[in-house]
BAMAR-231598 format. One record per residue (C-alpha): residue in one letter; x, y, z. Coordinates in steps of 0.05 Angstrom, whole numbers, padded with zeros to 5 digits, always signed. Example, Ala and Ser with C-alpha at 12.3 -4.5 7.8 and 13.67 -1.06 7.14 Angstrom:
residues 2
A+00246-00090+00156S+00273-00021+00143
end
This chain:
residues 174
M+03077+00301+00438T+03117+00246+00474H+03139+00258+00543R+03209+00273+00519Q+03184+00329+00475V+03140+00358+00529A+03202+00356+00577R+03245+00393+00529Y+03193+00444+00518V+03185+00456+00595L+03263+00461+00603T+03262+00509+00542F+03209+00553+00568E+03242+00552+00635K+03308+00573+00606Q+03273+00628+00565L+03236+00650+00627I+03294+00654+00675D+03343+00685+00628G+03290+00739+00606L+03272+00755+00679L+03346+00759+00696C+03358+00809+00639L+03297+00847+00655L+03317+00851+00730L+03392+00876+00715V+03360+00930+00666A+03315+00953+00723M+03369+00953+00774I+03415+00991+00733V+03360+01042+00711L+03337+01051+00781A+03409+01058+00811C+03428+01111+00760L+03359+01151+00775Q+03376+01149+00852I+03449+01174+00836G+03422+01226+00795L+03367+01247+00843R+03417+01244+00897T+03468+01289+00861F+03427+01344+00827F+03368+01347+00874S+03395+01324+00944G+03340+01273+00949G+03317+01206+00923L+03257+01154+00923L+03250+01127+00990W+03230+01059+00966A+03284+01051+00918D+03340+01028+00961P+03300+00969+00989L+03276+00954+00921L+03350+00948+00896R+03367+00904+00951Y+03312+00854+00933L+03327+00860+00860V+03402+00840+00875L+03373+00785+00916W+03329+00763+00860C+03387+00768+00811G+03435+00727+00852M+03387+00672+00865L+03365+00669+00790G+03440+00670+00773A+03449+00612+00816V+03395+00574+00777V+03426+00589+00714A+03496+00569+00738T+03469+00505+00763R+03432+00492+00698E+03496+00505+00658R+03533+00460+00708K+03581+00520+00716H+03567+00527+00793I+03627+00532+00839G+03655+00462+00855I+03711+00440+00895D+03733+00373+00862V+03799+00354+00880V+03780+00280+00882G+03746+00283+00811Y+03808+00316+00789L+03855+00267+00813A+03812+00205+00802P+03823+00157+00741E+03776+00169+00676Q+03732+00107+00696I+03714+00133+00766K+03697+00201+00747P+03625+00188+00726W+03613+00155+00792I+03644+00211+00830G+03601+00261+00789L+03536+00220+00806V+03552+00221+00881I+03565+00296+00879D+03500+00308+00842L+03464+00263+00889F+03493+00301+00951S+03478+00369+00920S+03409+00352+00905F+03401+00330+00978V+03428+00394+01001A+03382+00433+00951V+03320+00391+00974I+03338+00417+01047L+03346+00486+01028T+03283+00488+00987W+03245+00463+01052A+03284+00514+01096A+03258+00567+01046V+03187+00548+01048L+03192+00547+01122F+03222+00617+01120V+03169+00646+01072Q+03112+00616+01114N+03144+00650+01179E+03152+00714+01141R+03078+00710+01120L+03058+00701+01193Y+03104+00749+01225G+03138+00793+01173N+03100+00862+01159S+03149+00906+01122P+03114+00924+01055L+03151+00948+01002L+03112+00979+00940T+03048+00950+00971L+03073+00878+00973P+03086+00841+01038S+03159+00821+01053W+03142+00747+01041V+03123+00759+00968W+03190+00789+00957N+03227+00731+00991L+03190+00680+00947I+03252+00675+00907F+03285+00633+00957P+03238+00571+00950I+03229+00583+00876A+03305+00587+00863F+03326+00527+00908G+03268+00489+00876L+03295+00499+00807I+03366+00483+00833T+03335+00419+00858I+03304+00403+00792H+03370+00417+00756F+03409+00374+00800L+03356+00316+00791L+03365+00323+00718A+03440+00321+00726I+03432+00256+00767A+03389+00226+00707A+03444+00247+00655D+03499+00215+00702I+03459+00152+00704R+03448+00149+00630T+03526+00164+00618L+03542+00104+00668A+03488+00061+00635S+03518+00074+00568G+03589+00063+00593L+03569-00002+00618G+03529-00026+00557E+03593-00007+00518K+03638-00049+00562E+03589-00109+00556T+03588-00101+00480G+03660-00091+00478S+03679-00151+00516T+03636-00201+00472S+03670-00183+00407
end
């Protein structure tokens, strides 16, 4: 297996894992929320742990959704400069944006790691026997994956720019 095949396999596995986990979390949220509504409506009660768990499930879905949006390059972007720029400059603008975004994602990943470390040391509000830091692991995981996807976008931008430069060199010699 070449390194490209291994990379493709890892990325395919990551895609299937994240997409599957996201679907599973959404189904769990819907079932648990409906159960809570039913218990409150018909029995004037509910599960004490369900509401905090639903909050964490929403958090996990949101963060995993951000990973998927970054992977699919469908994240929110305000790109007035890229919209108004000439076609030949757009790949360069895309590279700068991806470089900046990856830099921000690295900082957020580092901050998330520090947050989880502090939560591990000082947080003590367990949910379903798991300490709070375990539930907050989604922050460094998601920001780390977002960083990886931006780095992959940078590599794609560089390949695009390199192929464009190669075409110009071959086009000018003919």
